[in-house]
C-alpha positions as CSV (number, residue, x, y, z in Angstrom):
1,M,14.6,3.9,-16.0
2,S,11.0,3.7,-15.1
3,I,9.3,2.1,-12.2
4,L,5.8,0.7,-12.4
5,H,3.9,0.9,-9.1
6,R,0.7,-0.9,-8.4
7,G,-1.3,0.0,-5.3
8,P,-0.8,2.6,-2.6
9,G,2.8,1.5,-1.5
10,P,5.0,2.3,0.2
11,F,7.8,1.9,-2.3
12,P,11.1,1.9,-0.4
13,G,13.1,1.4,-3.6
14,L,12.3,5.0,-4.6
15,T,14.3,6.3,-1.6
16,N,17.7,5.5,-3.2
17,I,16.6,7.0,-6.6
18,A,15.3,10.1,-4.9
19,A,18.7,10.5,-3.1
20,K,20.6,10.2,-6.4
21,L,18.4,12.7,-8.1
22,R,18.9,15.2,-5.2
23,R,22.7,14.8,-5.5
24,L,22.4,15.3,-9.3
25,S,20.3,18.4,-8.7
26,D,22.8,19.8,-6.2
27,D,25.7,19.2,-8.6
28,L,23.8,20.9,-11.5
29,E,23.0,23.9,-9.3
30,R,26.7,24.3,-8.3
31,I,27.8,24.0,-12.0
32,A,25.1,26.5,-13.0
33,Q,26.6,29.0,-10.5
34,G,30.0,28.5,-12.1
35,R,31.3,26.2,-9.3
36,H,32.7,23.3,-11.4
37,P,34.2,20.2,-9.8
38,N,37.8,20.7,-8.8
39,A,40.6,18.1,-8.5
40,A,39.6,17.1,-5.0
41,D,36.0,16.6,-6.1
42,L,37.2,14.3,-9.0
43,L,39.9,12.5,-7.1
44,N,37.9,9.3,-6.6
45,A,35.8,9.6,-9.8
46,P,36.2,6.8,-12.3
47,V,38.4,7.5,-15.3
48,L,36.7,7.1,-18.8
49,M,39.2,6.7,-21.6
50,N,38.4,6.9,-25.4
51,W,35.0,8.2,-24.5
52,Q,32.2,9.4,-26.8
53,V,28.7,10.6,-26.3
54,Y,26.2,7.7,-26.8
55,L,22.5,8.2,-27.2
56,V,20.1,5.6,-25.8
57,P,16.3,5.8,-25.8
58,V,14.5,6.3,-22.6
59,P,10.9,5.5,-21.7
60,C,8.4,8.3,-22.0
61,L,4.7,8.6,-22.5
62,T,2.8,9.8,-25.5
63,G,-0.9,10.7,-25.8
64,I,-3.3,13.5,-26.3
65,V,-2.7,16.2,-23.7
66,L,-5.1,18.5,-21.9
67,G,-3.9,21.3,-19.6
68,H,-0.2,21.3,-20.4
69,P,1.5,24.6,-19.7
70,R,3.2,24.7,-23.2
71,I,1.3,22.3,-25.5
72,A,-2.2,23.2,-26.7
73,D,-5.1,21.0,-25.6
74,G,-5.9,18.1,-28.0
75,H,-2.3,17.9,-29.4
76,V,-0.2,14.8,-29.2
77,C,2.4,15.1,-26.4
78,H,5.7,13.2,-26.0
79,T,6.7,13.5,-22.3
80,S,10.2,13.8,-20.9
81,Q,11.7,10.7,-19.4
82,L,9.3,8.6,-17.4
83,F,10.4,7.9,-13.9
84,T,7.4,6.2,-12.2
85,Y,3.8,5.6,-12.9
86,D,0.8,3.7,-11.5
87,P,-2.0,3.2,-14.0
88,E,-4.4,2.0,-11.2
89,L,-3.9,5.2,-9.3
90,G,-4.0,7.2,-12.5
91,Y,-0.7,9.1,-12.4
92,A,2.8,9.2,-14.0
93,R,5.8,11.2,-12.9
94,T,8.2,12.3,-15.7
95,F,11.4,14.3,-15.4
96,S,9.4,17.5,-15.8
97,R,6.0,17.0,-14.0
98,F,3.2,14.8,-12.9
99,Y,0.5,13.6,-15.4
100,R,-2.9,12.3,-14.7
101,L,-3.5,9.2,-16.7
102,L,-7.0,8.8,-18.2
103,G,-8.2,5.6,-19.7
104,R,-6.1,2.5,-20.4
105,D,-2.6,2.1,-22.0
106,A,-3.5,2.5,-25.7
107,G,-0.4,0.4,-26.6
108,S,-1.4,-2.6,-24.5
109,G,-3.8,-4.0,-27.0
110,D,-6.7,-4.2,-24.5
């Protein structure tokens, strides 16, 4: 899921997404510490029968990167999942970090 923003905002729809991501982060921290969900935690969780892992593409950005902590300048970068961006304000927020957007969307045909 990506959200395109235009202009300075505010963007109240991000509040719900931020709350969900905080809950996910808290759950991952607990599991990382070895505190897995117990029967009480899962009591009201939906049941999934005959399940399998299913991969779906998620939006991301690609472009030539400068100043990335792990990718050399001038190399093509494929970002982690894109959460929000505003081309007019020149930024994108992916799962991992903010990016400054320079120029126009190369895929837009403009």
